[in-house]
MIKOLMAR-325459 format. One line per 10 residues: number of its first residue (from 0); their letters; for each residue x, y, z of C-alpha. Coordinates in pm, 1 decimal. Example, Ala and Ser with C-alpha at 12.3 -4.5 7.8 and 13.67 -1.06 7.14 Angstrom:
# residues 2
0	as	1230.0 -450.0 780.0; 1367.0 -106.0 714.0
***
This chain:
# residues 104
0	mseekifadg	155.3 -1821.2 -408.0; 221.2 -1833.0 -35.0; 547.6 -1743.9 129.5; 738.3 -1995.4 335.6; 672.5 -1955.9 707.4; 972.5 -1859.8 917.0; 923.7 -1972.9 1274.1; 1109.4 -1785.6 1547.3; 1396.9 -1998.7 1674.5; 1479.5 -1991.1 2043.8
10	irfqepgpna	1157.5 -1830.1 2167.3; 821.8 -1979.2 2262.7; 491.8 -1822.4 2363.8; 244.6 -2020.6 2571.4; -100.5 -1946.6 2703.1; -120.4 -1910.2 3082.0; -185.4 -2213.6 3297.1; -529.2 -2278.8 3443.4; -433.3 -2136.5 3784.8; -277.0 -1814.9 3650.7
20	ptfvrgkisv	-433.3 -1482.1 3755.7; -664.2 -1322.2 3498.2; -416.3 -1044.6 3419.3; -156.5 -1298.1 3294.8; -199.3 -1333.7 2916.7; 78.4 -1580.2 2848.0; 441.5 -1659.9 2903.8; 749.9 -1634.2 2688.8; 1050.3 -1864.9 2712.5; 1377.6 -1768.3 2545.5
30	kiddfiqflq	1673.6 -1993.8 2464.9; 1935.0 -1718.9 2452.5; 2191.3 -1851.9 2202.2; 1930.2 -1971.8 1950.9; 1722.1 -1655.5 1975.7; 2022.0 -1422.5 1939.8; 2124.3 -1607.3 1623.1; 1766.7 -1585.6 1489.0; 1755.9 -1210.1 1562.5; 2090.5 -1148.0 1394.1
40	nnvkngwvnl	1978.8 -1341.5 1084.6; 1646.9 -1156.4 1049.3; 1709.7 -797.0 1157.0; 1575.2 -519.5 928.9; 1645.1 -157.5 1021.2; 1729.5 -262.7 1376.0; 1400.4 -450.8 1429.1; 1270.0 -807.1 1416.0; 890.1 -829.1 1407.9; 715.7 -1144.3 1526.8
50	dikkskkgtl	347.7 -1236.6 1505.0; 176.7 -1453.9 1765.6; -49.6 -1691.0 1575.1; -277.1 -1983.0 1654.0; -246.2 -2297.6 1444.3; -547.8 -2484.5 1313.0; -487.5 -2731.3 1599.3; -510.3 -2444.2 1849.1; -145.6 -2417.6 1955.9; 20.5 -2076.4 1966.8
60	ylelntwqkg	341.8 -2005.7 1781.5; 565.1 -1714.1 1686.3; 631.7 -1641.9 1320.3; 863.2 -1387.9 1162.6; 659.9 -1101.6 1014.5; 811.6 -1047.7 670.3; 567.5 -780.9 552.5; 729.7 -498.4 359.5; 579.5 -172.7 246.9; 436.8 -222.2 -99.2
70	dknktqkven	366.6 -595.6 -52.2; 33.9 -590.7 -238.3; -55.2 -955.7 -166.3; -40.0 -913.1 210.8; -195.0 -564.7 193.2; -495.2 -708.6 7.7; -543.3 -983.3 267.4; -528.3 -729.2 550.5; -784.8 -510.3 377.1; -1011.6 -815.2 348.2
80	gqddegyeqn	-972.8 -887.4 721.9; -767.9 -1206.2 681.2; -425.3 -1307.5 799.8; -165.4 -1501.7 595.6; -351.2 -1831.4 638.2; -693.2 -1690.0 554.5; -809.8 -1676.1 916.7; -1024.6 -1380.4 1015.3; -830.5 -1109.9 1193.1; -931.8 -984.8 1534.8
90	ssenteiqie	-1173.6 -702.1 1466.1; -1106.0 -515.8 1789.2; -899.6 -200.9 1757.0; -534.5 -219.1 1855.9; -462.5 -21.9 2168.7; -131.5 80.9 2308.9; -54.1 -35.5 2660.4; 85.8 239.4 2876.8; 351.2 166.1 3140.8; 113.1 295.9 3407.8
100	elpf	-136.6 19.4 3315.5; 102.6 -267.4 3391.3; 26.2 -454.2 3716.5; 387.5 -453.1 3836.7
***
């Protein structure tokens, strides 16, 4: 049984344009009133977690991450290397970006 997707209202992520420098990974657009309402409706412990995903058609979108500790269904998928839709997860290790590494 799959959970209903909750798309992030008021915020969009787009891949960079063809003339963007190589260090630009994408852009985010925020419609303030809609996004504030979305955040207020979905806050848990002071946080709202969003996942950047790619649809089967190749477009990027933001989805509310509803994972909770003890969610065995999602934990099993993660252990098998799949995301919510059965796509393979990126196998590269997650790395933290340090402030000193930012180009601005």
